[in-house]
C-alpha positions in Angstrom: 0.0 0.0 0.0 1.1 3.6 -0.6 1.4 6.0 2.3 0.2 9.6 1.9 0.9 12.3 4.5 -1.8 14.9 4.6 -0.8 18.5 5.2 -2.2 18.3 8.7 -0.2 15.2 9.4 2.9 16.8 8.1 2.3 19.9 10.3 1.6 17.8 13.4 4.8 15.9 12.8 6.8 19.1 12.5 5.3 20.5 15.7 6.1 17.2 17.5 9.6 17.4 16.1 10.1 20.9 17.5 8.7 19.9 20.9 11.0 16.8 21.1 14.1 18.8 20.2 13.4 21.7 22.6 12.4 19.5 25.5 14.4 16.2 25.1 17.1 16.7 22.4 18.1 15.1 19.2 18.7 11.6 20.6 15.0 11.3 21.6 14.0 12.7 18.2 16.1 10.1 16.5 14.6 7.3 18.6 11.1 8.6 17.8 11.8 8.5 14.1 13.1 5.0 14.2 9.9 3.8 15.9 7.8 5.8 13.5 9.5 4.4 10.5 9.1 0.8 11.8 5.4 1.3 12.5 4.7 2.9 9.1 6.6 0.1 7.4 4.4 -2.5 9.2 1.3 -0.5 8.3 2.4 -0.2 4.6 3.0 -3.9 4.4 -0.3 -4.8 5.9 1.3 -6.4 9.0 -0.8 -4.6 11.6 -4.3 -5.1 12.9 -6.2 -2.0 12.2 -7.8 -0.6 15.4 -10.9 1.6 14.8 -10.6 5.1 16.1 -13.6 5.8 18.4 -16.9 5.5 16.4 -15.5 6.5 13.0 -14.2 4.9 9.8 -10.7 6.0 10.8 -8.0 3.8 12.3 -5.5 4.5 15.1 -1.8 3.4 15.1 0.0 3.7 18.4 3.6 5.1 17.8 4.6 5.7 21.4 2.5 5.8 24.6 2.0 9.5 24.0 1.8 9.6 20.2 -0.6 8.0 17.7 -1.4 8.4 14.0 -5.0 8.6 12.8 -5.4 7.3 9.3 -7.9 6.0 6.7 -7.6 3.3 4.1 -8.7 4.1 0.5 -8.2 1.2 -1.9 -4.4 0.8 -2.1 -3.5 4.0 -0.2 -3.2 4.8 3.4 -3.9 8.5 4.2 -2.2 9.7 7.4 -4.6 12.3 8.8 -2.8 13.5 12.0 
């Protein structure tokens, strides 16, 4: 499946990046990106169970205990929403 980052998802990621750098430093940011890349790779390859997000058609992917991605699946594309 193809992964598509919406503008909102990109903006949210940039804000999180700034927060992590300011409060925790580049090592924590690097660790976060390693985890994010592994999770997205699993999602892209269809190796994850898709948990529904509340009462919507969206899904939720836990990245860390404080960070998740909300996404939707359209045919062969996964749209990362935020």
